[in-house]
C-alpha positions as CSV (number, residue, x, y, z in Angstrom):
1,M,20.3,55.2,-30.9
2,L,19.7,52.6,-33.6
3,I,18.0,49.4,-32.4
4,L,17.9,46.2,-34.4
5,A,14.9,44.2,-33.1
6,I,14.3,40.5,-33.8
7,D,11.3,38.3,-33.0
8,C,10.5,34.8,-34.1
9,A,9.3,33.3,-30.8
10,L,5.6,33.0,-31.7
11,D,3.6,33.1,-34.9
12,A,5.7,35.6,-36.9
13,C,9.3,36.2,-38.1
14,A,10.0,39.9,-37.8
15,T,12.8,42.4,-37.6
16,A,13.0,46.1,-37.5
17,V,15.5,49.0,-37.2
18,L,14.3,51.8,-34.9
19,D,15.9,55.2,-34.5
20,S,14.9,55.7,-30.8
21,D,15.9,59.3,-30.7
22,S,13.2,60.2,-33.2
23,D,11.0,57.1,-32.5
24,I,11.0,56.4,-36.2
25,V,11.0,52.8,-37.6
26,V,13.6,53.1,-40.3
27,A,12.8,49.8,-41.8
28,S,10.9,46.7,-40.8
29,E,9.4,43.4,-42.2
30,T,7.1,40.9,-40.6
31,R,6.2,37.5,-42.0
32,I,3.3,35.6,-40.3
33,M,4.4,32.0,-39.9
34,T,4.3,29.2,-37.4
35,R,7.3,27.3,-38.7
36,G,10.3,27.8,-40.9
37,H,11.8,30.6,-38.8
38,A,15.3,29.3,-39.1
39,E,15.3,29.5,-42.9
40,A,13.5,32.9,-43.0
41,L,15.2,35.0,-40.3
42,M,18.7,35.8,-41.7
43,P,17.5,36.7,-45.2
44,L,14.8,38.9,-43.6
45,I,17.4,40.6,-41.4
46,A,19.5,41.2,-44.4
47,R,16.6,42.9,-46.3
48,V,15.7,45.1,-43.4
49,M,19.3,46.2,-42.9
50,D,19.6,47.0,-46.6
51,N,16.4,49.0,-46.6
52,A,17.6,50.9,-43.5
53,A,20.9,51.6,-45.3
54,V,22.8,50.7,-42.2
55,E,25.7,48.3,-41.4
56,F,25.7,46.1,-38.4
57,S,28.6,48.2,-37.1
58,G,26.1,51.2,-37.1
59,I,23.6,49.4,-34.9
60,D,23.9,50.5,-31.2
61,R,21.9,47.6,-29.6
62,I,20.1,44.4,-30.6
63,A,16.8,43.5,-29.0
64,V,15.3,40.0,-29.2
65,T,12.3,38.2,-27.8
66,V,13.3,35.4,-25.4
67,G,10.0,33.8,-24.8
68,P,7.7,32.4,-23.7
69,G,6.9,30.9,-27.1
70,S,8.0,28.2,-29.6
71,F,11.1,26.4,-28.3
72,T,12.6,26.3,-31.8
73,G,11.6,29.8,-32.8
74,L,12.9,31.6,-29.8
75,R,16.2,29.7,-29.9
76,V,16.6,30.8,-33.6
77,G,16.0,34.4,-32.7
78,I,18.3,34.4,-29.7
79,A,21.1,32.6,-31.6
80,A,20.9,35.3,-34.3
81,A,20.9,38.1,-31.8
82,R,23.8,36.7,-29.9
83,G,25.8,36.1,-33.1
84,I,25.3,39.6,-34.4
85,A,26.1,41.1,-31.0
86,L,29.3,39.2,-30.7
87,A,30.4,39.8,-34.3
88,A,29.6,43.5,-34.2
89,A,30.7,44.0,-30.6
90,K,27.3,45.5,-29.6
91,P,25.1,44.9,-26.6
92,A,22.1,42.6,-26.8
93,V,19.0,42.7,-24.6
94,G,16.2,40.1,-24.2
95,L,12.5,41.1,-23.9
96,T,9.6,38.8,-23.1
97,T,6.9,38.3,-25.7
98,L,4.4,39.0,-22.9
99,A,5.8,42.5,-22.4
100,G,5.9,43.1,-26.1
101,L,2.2,42.2,-26.5
102,A,1.2,44.4,-23.6
103,A,3.4,47.4,-24.5
104,P,1.1,49.3,-26.9
105,Y,-1.8,49.1,-24.4
106,I,0.3,50.4,-21.6
107,A,1.6,53.2,-23.8
108,Q,-2.0,54.2,-24.7
109,D,-3.3,54.2,-21.1
110,D,-1.0,53.2,-18.3
111,N,-3.8,53.2,-15.8
112,A,-5.7,50.4,-17.4
113,P,-4.8,46.8,-16.5
114,V,-3.5,44.5,-19.2
115,L,-3.4,40.7,-19.4
116,A,-0.9,39.3,-21.9
117,A,-1.9,35.7,-22.5
118,I,-0.4,33.1,-24.9
119,D,-2.0,29.8,-25.6
120,A,0.1,27.1,-23.9
121,R,-2.5,24.3,-24.8
122,H,-4.2,21.8,-22.6
123,D,-6.3,24.6,-20.9
124,H,-3.1,26.5,-19.8
125,V,-1.7,29.9,-20.8
126,Y,1.5,31.8,-20.5
127,M,0.4,34.9,-18.7
128,Q,1.6,38.2,-17.2
129,M,-0.7,40.8,-15.6
130,F,0.2,44.5,-15.8
131,G,-1.3,47.2,-13.6
132,P,-1.1,51.0,-13.4
133,G,2.2,52.4,-14.7
134,G,3.0,49.1,-16.4
135,R,3.8,47.6,-13.0
136,T,3.7,43.8,-13.0
137,L,0.9,42.4,-10.9
138,V,1.3,38.8,-11.9
139,A,4.8,37.7,-12.9
140,P,5.3,35.7,-16.1
141,R,4.1,32.1,-15.5
142,I,2.3,29.2,-17.0
143,A,-1.1,28.9,-15.4
144,P,-4.5,27.2,-15.8
145,L,-6.9,29.2,-18.0
146,R,-9.2,29.8,-15.0
147,E,-6.3,31.6,-13.2
148,A,-5.9,34.0,-16.2
149,V,-9.6,34.7,-16.2
150,R,-9.6,35.4,-12.5
151,A,-6.7,37.8,-12.8
152,A,-8.3,39.7,-15.8
153,T,-11.7,40.1,-14.2
154,R,-10.2,42.3,-11.4
155,G,-9.8,45.2,-14.0
156,P,-11.6,44.4,-16.2
157,A,-8.5,44.3,-18.3
158,H,-7.4,44.6,-21.9
159,I,-6.6,41.0,-23.0
160,V,-4.0,40.5,-25.7
161,G,-2.3,37.5,-27.2
162,S,-3.1,34.2,-28.8
163,A,-5.1,33.1,-25.7
164,A,-7.2,36.3,-25.5
165,A,-10.2,34.6,-27.2
166,L,-9.9,31.7,-24.8
167,V,-9.9,34.0,-21.8
168,A,-12.9,36.0,-23.2
169,A,-14.9,32.7,-23.9
170,A,-14.4,31.6,-20.3
171,W,-15.4,35.1,-18.9
172,P,-18.0,34.8,-16.1
173,D,-21.5,36.1,-17.0
174,N,-21.8,38.1,-13.8
175,E,-18.6,40.2,-14.5
176,P,-18.2,43.4,-16.6
177,P,-16.8,42.5,-20.0
178,P,-13.1,42.8,-20.8
179,A,-12.0,46.3,-21.8
180,S,-10.9,44.8,-25.2
181,V,-9.9,41.4,-26.7
182,D,-6.9,41.3,-29.1
183,P,-6.1,37.8,-30.2
184,R,-2.9,38.7,-32.1
185,G,-0.4,35.8,-32.4
186,A,2.8,37.9,-32.0
187,P,3.9,41.3,-30.7
188,D,4.4,44.2,-33.0
189,I,8.1,44.3,-33.8
190,S,8.3,48.1,-33.4
191,W,7.4,47.7,-29.8
192,I,10.1,45.1,-29.3
193,A,12.5,47.7,-30.6
194,R,11.1,50.4,-28.3
195,L,11.3,48.2,-25.3
196,G,14.9,47.3,-26.3
197,A,15.8,51.0,-26.4
198,A,14.4,51.5,-22.9
199,A,15.8,48.3,-21.4
200,A,18.9,48.4,-19.2
201,S,21.9,47.0,-21.1
202,G,24.0,44.6,-19.2
203,E,27.0,42.4,-20.0
204,D,25.0,39.1,-20.1
205,L,23.7,37.9,-23.5
206,P,20.0,37.0,-23.8
207,T,18.8,33.6,-22.7
208,P,15.5,31.7,-23.3
209,L,12.6,32.1,-21.0
210,Y,10.8,28.8,-21.4
211,L,8.4,28.8,-18.3
212,R,8.0,25.0,-18.8
213,P,10.1,22.0,-20.0
214,P,9.8,20.9,-23.6
215,D,7.0,18.5,-24.6
216,A,9.5,16.2,-26.3
217,Q,11.6,14.2,-23.8
218,P,14.4,11.7,-24.5
219,Q,13.3,8.1,-24.6
220,A,15.2,6.2,-22.0
221,A,14.4,2.9,-23.7
222,A,16.2,4.0,-26.8
223,R,19.5,4.7,-25.1
224,L,22.4,2.5,-25.9
225,P,23.8,0.7,-22.9
226,R,27.2,2.0,-21.6
227,R,30.1,-0.3,-21.5
């Protein structure tokens, strides 16, 4: 099965084509960036598809990150995935960025706990805690930093994501140190593709996972009065 994976929810714009039968990444490209995803994504997808020598009709499934992450970035990625899926009449699946961050650690040792943590600012993180077998111990949520620290110290866990250094810096002195600290800003696109291959494919198209409302709110004072 050929999987087209797309991720621009966090600090990268990335896409890949994976042959899941052989677990070979046929082509991929990742650009580290915090803005400009809308302009970069479609040319990037076109290059990867050319390098993979495959048409959209030859893709079996599209996988895309749905959040948590940048409100703009994840909407760009989801819109692209939905558009390609509709045009090519192919299924699309959504994966969380938290699962994508944790996946390589779970694959390496599925007995070790993993905390995926993304900086949500103001001493809060987006987090998900994984236990043996990749089982979710703490569901995706936005939480105070101290809650993420408390969850990770039960392992001690591998910590991965843009908030990993924050969690490590707040680690209690009387606790064993984390198993590892990986402050990467975005998941590896090849793991988004692998998760997409393993995910159950339904009829519903991917939708955003925000976990909190946007920071920008409409200004009521600026609204025009109705007649």
